[in-house]
C-alpha positions in Angstrom: -5.2 -11.1 4.3 -6.9 -7.8 3.4 -4.9 -4.9 1.5 -5.4 -1.3 1.8 -4.9 0.7 -0.7 -5.2 4.6 -0.9 -5.4 7.5 -4.0 -2.7 9.6 -3.2 -5.3 12.5 -5.5 -8.0 12.4 -3.0 -7.5 10.0 0.4 -10.1 8.1 -0.4 -8.7 3.6 1.1 -10.0 0.9 -1.0 -10.4 -2.8 1.0 -8.8 -5.6 -1.5 -9.9 -9.0 0.2 -11.2 -12.3 -0.8 -14.8 -10.7 -0.4 -14.0 -10.0 -4.5 -13.6 -13.4 -5.4 -17.4 -13.8 -4.0 -18.2 -10.9 -6.0 -17.0 -12.4 -9.2 -19.4 -15.2 -8.9 -22.0 -13.0 -7.7 -21.9 -10.2 -10.9 -19.8 -11.9 -13.0 -18.3 -9.3 -16.2 -20.4 -6.2 -13.6 -18.0 -6.5 -11.9 -15.2 -6.0 -13.4 -16.0 -2.9 -15.0 -17.6 -1.3 -11.5 -13.6 -2.2 -11.4 -12.2 -0.5 -13.9 -11.0 -3.2 -15.2 -12.8 -3.1 -18.7 -9.9 -5.3 -21.5 -10.9 -7.6 -18.5 -14.6 -7.0 -19.4 -14.5 -7.1 -23.1 -12.2 -10.2 -23.1 -15.3 -12.3 -21.1 -17.8 -11.3 -23.1 -15.6 -11.8 -26.4 -14.9 -15.5 -24.5 -17.7 -16.3 -22.9 -20.4 -14.1 -26.3 -18.0 -15.6 -28.8 -17.7 -19.6 -27.7 -21.6 -19.4 -27.3 -22.4 -18.4 -30.6 -20.2 -20.1 -32.7 -21.8 -23.8 -30.5 -25.5 -22.1 -31.0 -25.4 -21.3 -27.7 -25.3 -24.6 -25.8 -20.8 -23.4 -25.5 -21.9 -21.1 -22.9 -22.7 -24.0 -20.4 -18.9 -24.5 -20.7 -17.5 -20.8 -21.1 -19.6 -19.1 -18.3 -18.5 -21.6 -15.5 -14.8 -21.4 -16.8 -14.5 -18.0 -17.0 -16.0 -17.4 -14.0 -13.5 -19.9 -12.2 -10.7 -18.1 -13.3 -11.4 -14.3 -12.9 -13.0 -15.3 -8.9 -9.3 -16.6 -8.5 -7.1 -14.1 -9.8 -9.9 -11.1 -9.3 -7.4 -9.8 -6.5 -3.9 -10.0 -8.5 -5.6 -7.5 -11.2 -6.8 -4.8 -8.6 -3.4 -4.7 -6.7 -1.7 -3.9 -10.0 -4.6 -1.9 -11.7 -5.1 0.4 -8.2 -0.1 0.5 -8.2 -0.6 1.3 -11.7 -2.5 4.7 -11.2 -0.2 5.1 -8.5 -2.3 4.3 -5.3 -0.3 4.0 -2.5 -0.3 0.4 -0.1 -1.0 1.4 3.6 -2.2 0.1 7.1 -5.7 0.7 8.2 -6.2 -0.2 11.8 -7.6 1.1 15.8 -5.6 3.5 17.3 -5.2 2.0 20.7 -6.1 5.2 22.3 -9.8 6.4 20.8 -10.5 2.4 19.3 -10.9 4.5 15.6 -9.6 3.1 12.3 -6.7 5.7 11.0 -4.8 5.3 7.9 -0.8 5.3 7.9 1.6 5.5 5.2 5.4 4.8 5.8 4.9 5.9 9.5 2.8 8.8 8.6 -0.5 10.2 9.0 -3.0 12.5 6.8 -3.7 15.3 9.5 -7.6 15.8 10.7 -7.8 19.3 9.2 -5.6 19.9 6.7 -5.6 16.8 6.0 -0.9 16.9 4.9 1.2 13.8 5.9 2.0 14.2 9.5 4.2 11.5 11.6 2.0 9.3 13.4 3.2 10.6 16.8 3.1 13.8 16.0 1.4 16.2 18.1 1.5 19.6 16.4 0.6 19.8 12.4 4.3 20.8 11.2 2.1 22.5 7.9 -1.1 23.9 9.7 0.1 24.3 13.1 -3.2 22.8 14.8 -2.4 21.0 17.8 -3.1 16.7 17.1 -3.7 13.8 19.5 -1.0 11.0 18.3 -1.6 8.2 17.5 -1.2 4.9 20.2 0.4 2.8 18.0 3.1 1.4 20.1 6.5 0.8 20.3 7.4 1.9 16.4 11.1 1.4 17.0 10.8 -1.7 18.6 12.2 -4.6 16.4 10.8 -7.8 16.3 10.6 -10.7 13.4 8.0 -9.4 10.6 9.4 -6.5 10.3 10.8 -4.6 7.7 13.1 -1.6 6.9 14.2 0.6 4.4 19.1 0.8 4.6 20.5 4.0 2.8 24.1 3.5 2.4 26.6 6.3 3.1 30.3 7.2 2.8 31.3 9.3 5.0 29.7 10.4 8.8 28.9 14.2 7.1 27.0 12.1 4.3 25.5 10.0 7.4 24.0 13.3 9.2 23.0 15.1 5.6 21.0 11.6 5.3 19.1 11.2 8.8 18.5 14.9 8.6 16.8 14.8 5.5 14.8 12.2 6.3 14.1 12.9 9.6 12.2 15.8 8.6 10.3 14.8 6.1 8.8 12.8 8.9 10.6 9.3 8.9 11.0 7.2 12.0 15.4 6.6 12.1 15.8 4.4 14.8 19.3 2.7 14.1 22.2 3.1 11.9 25.2 0.9 11.1 29.0 2.1 10.1 28.0 1.3 7.0 23.9 2.4 6.3 21.1 4.6 8.7 18.0 2.5 9.0 14.2 4.0 8.2 11.0 2.1 9.9 10.1 -0.7 10.7 7.3 -1.2 8.5 4.9 -3.9 8.9 4.8 -5.2 5.7 7.3 -5.5 2.8 5.0 -3.7 0.3 5.2 -0.8 3.2 9.2 -0.7 3.3 9.0 -0.4 -0.7 6.3 2.8 -0.8 8.7 4.2 1.8 11.7 3.3 -0.6 10.2 4.8 -3.6 9.3 8.1 -1.8 12.9 9.2 -0.6 14.3 8.3 -4.0 11.8 9.9 -5.6 11.0 12.9 -2.9 14.1 13.3 -1.5 16.6 12.3 -4.5 17.9 9.3 -2.3 19.4 6.5 -4.3 20.8 3.3 -3.5 18.7 2.1 -0.8 17.8 -1.2 -0.1 15.0 -3.3 2.4 15.7 -5.6 5.0 13.5 -7.8 7.2 14.1 -7.4 10.4 14.9 -11.3 11.0 18.1 -10.7 9.3 19.0 -7.0 10.6 
């Protein structure tokens, strides 16, 4: 299944899919260099070239296909880990039901088309620049179904519950419900998106003790 990652520095989105394995088979170490995997690029050359030299050139017949198959099988994981190490965020890219255009959303938010700041996906007006925007018709974001994920944030008192809820909502996150022990933020379609939201809440808002829950066990 394809996964999409967004560079927070410039908003650029790249897809990681099965196509990467084919490109490794076609281009070999050139594709590793193109994706910025320089360590693996030099490792490929060292292993394949070194084995070939050690065998008088005949070893390349064995070393090259083995290296190609090994990297084709693991390239997606390598690319994903590279993006995450560089601080890229996993996002959803799906057609908006109203316009049919591809829209990037993360943690229930999207970029304002005028100032590029993050706003709620269903917002009608940007809270940063004041521009009116078309809300995304992505339907039923508060409906709980199997396969959805939530961030749960614990609280010790009703006062703390209200404070956490206000802080989370003011930052553009959805808070569809609460229990006697925690509030729920979401939902998110994948565990990775929920995890991104949890890290964002912990870092930007200083909220500690959060956890991830799937809709099927809530």
